[in-house]
C-alpha positions as a printed Julia matrix, in Angstrom:
268×3 Matrix{Float64}:
 130.22   -55.8   151.88
 129.66   -52.19  153.42
 131.88   -51.31  156.25
 132.29   -48.3   158.14
 134.38   -46.54  161.13
 132.68   -45.89  164.43
 134.84   -44.94  167.23
 138.12   -45.56  165.76
 136.99   -49.4   165.34
 135.47   -50.71  161.73
 132.05   -52.18  161.7
 130.31   -54.31  158.77
 127.04   -53.3   158.33
 124.56   -55.31  156.63
 120.73   -55.63  156.59
 119.26   -58.65  158.29
 117.96   -61.25  155.77
 114.0    -61.96  155.97
 115.14   -65.4   157.42
 116.14   -64.04  160.31
 113.48   -61.26  161.14
 111.43   -63.4   163.68
 114.46   -63.71  165.96
 116.13   -60.68  164.97
 114.42   -57.36  166.02
 117.23   -55.04  164.27
 116.56   -54.38  160.42
 120.25   -53.39  160.1
 123.29   -54.84  162.17
 126.42   -53.5   162.99
 129.06   -56.08  163.69
 132.22   -54.76  165.31
 135.5    -56.07  163.29
 137.82   -55.16  166.28
 140.34   -53.41  164.11
 141.27   -50.07  162.87
 142.74   -50.97  160.12
 140.48   -51.08  157.01
 142.72   -53.64  155.13
 142.17   -56.13  158.03
 138.89   -54.86  158.25
 137.67   -56.04  154.71
 139.82   -59.52  155.45
 137.89   -60.09  158.24
 134.23   -59.16  157.15
 133.66   -63.06  155.26
 134.25   -64.38  158.61
 132.43   -62.23  160.59
 129.24   -62.07  159.12
 129.27   -66.08  158.58
 129.45   -66.02  162.39
 126.39   -63.72  162.64
 124.43   -66.21  160.25
 125.59   -69.31  162.15
 124.21   -67.48  165.38
 121.35   -66.82  163.73
 120.86   -69.94  162.95
 121.35   -71.29  166.29
 118.72   -69.22  167.33
 116.08   -70.17  164.96
 116.7    -73.92  166.12
 116.68   -72.67  169.71
 112.86   -71.12  169.09
 112.06   -74.61  168.15
 109.12   -76.66  169.89
 111.32   -79.65  170.08
 113.44   -80.18  173.27
 116.31   -81.77  171.88
 116.88   -79.13  168.96
 116.45   -76.57  171.41
 119.35   -78.09  173.72
 121.59   -78.6   170.77
 120.71   -75.23  169.52
 121.87   -73.79  172.88
 125.22   -75.34  173.14
 125.97   -74.25  169.27
 125.03   -70.96  170.04
 127.1    -70.57  173.19
 129.8    -71.93  171.19
 129.32   -69.14  168.53
 129.38   -66.44  171.09
 132.63   -67.79  172.36
 131.41   -69.81  175.49
 131.36   -73.38  176.63
 128.08   -74.34  177.36
 127.17   -75.21  181.15
 124.69   -76.08  182.76
 122.96   -72.99  185.08
 123.79   -74.12  188.33
 127.7    -74.61  187.35
 127.46   -71.05  185.93
 126.17   -69.75  188.96
 129.58   -71.21  190.74
 131.8    -69.49  188.2
 134.05   -66.74  189.66
 132.42   -63.22  189.88
 133.8    -61.48  186.9
 133.2    -64.69  184.66
 129.72   -64.88  185.73
 129.0    -61.23  185.11
 130.56   -61.6   181.79
 128.14   -63.82  180.85
 125.34   -62.05  182.22
 126.24   -58.92  180.29
 126.26   -60.71  177.08
 122.62   -61.88  177.59
 121.02   -58.48  177.82
 119.54   -56.66  174.94
 120.09   -52.68  174.42
 116.6    -52.27  176.15
 117.97   -53.88  179.35
 115.72   -56.88  179.11
 117.45   -60.55  179.09
 117.22   -62.26  175.72
 115.55   -65.42  176.48
 117.36   -67.69  174.11
 120.82   -66.02  174.19
 120.07   -66.84  178.39
 119.63   -70.54  177.72
 122.62   -70.78  176.03
 125.21   -68.36  177.73
 123.79   -68.88  181.05
 122.85   -72.55  180.8
 119.08   -72.25  180.86
 118.77   -74.88  178.57
 116.82   -78.23  179.74
 118.88   -81.17  178.59
 116.09   -83.57  177.27
 116.17   -87.03  177.95
 117.33   -90.04  175.57
 115.0    -93.05  175.58
 116.23   -96.34  174.4
 114.38   -96.06  170.97
 116.15   -92.36  170.47
 119.19   -93.66  171.29
 119.14   -95.98  168.55
 118.1    -93.28  165.95
 120.99   -91.13  167.2
 123.15   -94.36  166.68
 123.04   -94.63  163.21
 124.42   -90.95  162.98
 127.04   -91.23  165.59
 128.31   -94.53  164.46
 128.56   -93.75  160.81
 132.39   -94.36  160.44
 131.47   -98.25  160.67
 129.5    -98.29  157.68
 131.98   -96.15  155.33
 132.29   -98.37  152.18
 129.32  -100.98  152.98
 127.02  -102.16  150.59
 123.36  -101.49  150.96
 123.23  -105.5   151.63
 126.21  -105.06  153.93
 124.46  -102.23  155.71
 121.12  -104.27  156.07
 123.07  -106.79  157.74
 125.05  -104.7   160.0
 121.57  -102.71  161.14
 119.28  -105.38  161.65
 120.8   -107.39  164.23
 121.11  -104.61  166.35
 117.6   -103.28  165.6
 116.33  -106.64  166.92
 118.24  -106.2   169.99
 117.02  -103.13  170.69
 113.22  -104.31  170.35
 113.92  -107.15  172.57
 115.13  -105.02  175.07
 112.56  -102.45  175.01
 110.02  -105.29  174.62
 111.39  -106.19  178.38
 112.28  -103.29  179.75
 110.27  -100.45  178.15
 111.89   -97.55  175.95
 112.8    -95.42  179.08
 115.4    -92.6   179.48
 118.56   -94.33  179.13
 119.75   -92.2   182.31
 117.44   -94.4   184.23
 118.42   -97.69  183.25
 118.82   -99.8   186.42
 120.94  -102.76  187.12
 117.88  -104.65  187.8
 116.48  -103.82  184.15
 119.57  -105.39  183.14
 119.0   -108.26  185.0
 115.48  -108.73  183.81
 116.66  -108.84  180.3
 119.09  -111.48  180.96
 116.72  -113.7   182.69
 114.43  -113.32  179.94
 116.89  -114.67  177.81
 118.12  -117.5   180.44
 114.2   -118.67  179.79
 114.3   -118.62  175.99
 117.72  -120.44  176.2
 115.96  -123.2   178.29
 112.73  -122.86  176.58
 113.79  -122.7   172.83
 116.99  -124.83  172.71
 119.13  -121.42  171.83
 122.65  -121.28  171.71
 124.32  -118.76  174.35
 125.73  -117.04  171.65
 122.13  -115.31  170.27
 121.62  -113.78  173.9
 125.26  -112.28  173.95
 124.94  -110.9   170.59
 121.89  -109.09  171.95
 123.42  -107.78  175.09
 126.53  -106.78  172.69
 124.33  -104.7   170.51
 122.13  -102.8   173.01
 125.57  -102.38  175.36
 127.01  -100.9   172.17
 124.24   -98.87  171.41
 124.13   -97.09  174.66
 127.59   -96.75  174.98
 128.31   -94.91  171.78
 125.47   -92.59  172.58
 126.87   -91.81  175.82
 130.23   -91.28  174.56
 129.75   -89.25  171.48
 126.73   -87.06  173.05
 129.1    -86.44  176.01
 126.18   -87.49  178.53
 128.76   -88.69  181.11
 126.37   -91.53  182.4
 127.42   -94.59  184.47
 125.56   -97.27  182.59
 125.2   -100.81  184.23
 126.2   -102.94  181.33
 128.88  -105.01  182.77
 129.13  -108.97  183.4
 125.99  -109.95  181.94
 127.48  -112.05  179.16
 126.57  -116.09  178.87
 129.16  -118.44  178.79
 129.41  -119.81  175.31
 128.55  -123.25  176.44
 130.2   -125.23  173.71
 130.73  -129.03  174.01
 134.15  -130.29  174.17
 135.41  -132.54  171.59
 134.57  -135.95  172.48
 137.78  -137.62  173.08
 138.51  -140.26  170.44
 138.36  -144.02  172.0
 141.52  -145.83  172.39
 142.12  -148.69  169.91
 141.01  -152.06  170.99
 143.56  -154.73  171.32
 141.65  -156.44  168.56
 141.99  -154.05  165.95
 145.79  -153.41  166.94
 146.46  -157.12  166.66
 144.67  -157.63  163.12
 145.52  -153.93  161.39
 148.9   -153.03  162.53
 150.68  -156.51  163.22
 149.14  -158.28  160.48
 146.86  -161.25  160.08
 149.88  -163.25  161.05
 149.75  -162.49  164.92
 147.17  -165.21  165.32
 149.76  -167.42  164.68
 152.02  -166.42  167.17
């Protein structure tokens, strides 16, 4: 890779690949290696170039029409640039110098702000809502550690009850944004199960499995996507309703006389 000293600091110089021409106006980029040592500079060039490509990829994704992809790309671009993604209202409350540093980071050489960089570093990306059905799609990836080593049949048997539970929930409540799920929604779903238990003679465990799978799906997405939602998922299960074992009837006096004491008892 070509490196060159500029103002006592070595820079990596490379042409912009065709893939990134739509989001990178420069034909050639100069990437500072932050050192005046040529040996150190050559050691740092692969990492510096990898970071540049990573940033371009994030910018490409940020130019997408898909809201979820744009938001994830903004978070990734902020990370590549050395910042933690936070929403715009929180950026505005940062200490003055930290705030100004972020503002300076999004200004292009012509003095205009870069739209994609601003969405990432100044928190302008709008976080999309996640519907119940979308939550199930995300769940398969977010919970993939639970499927390691499962056969195709085991995986099918693991997925199907969750698919059924979410389908039942959506039929009653709708595929609403999970942030908008209310305690009443959960009670409506539970009441639907009460009616089924009564009309179809099902065991309470059938309802409890649905409640568990719905809760697990939503909790997993909430945790792994770091949404910070307070979901109304507690205290909904049904008692198992298992019948107590019937007590064994006491032995009859006649049985004791004829079986335990023998036939001679009658003669006493």
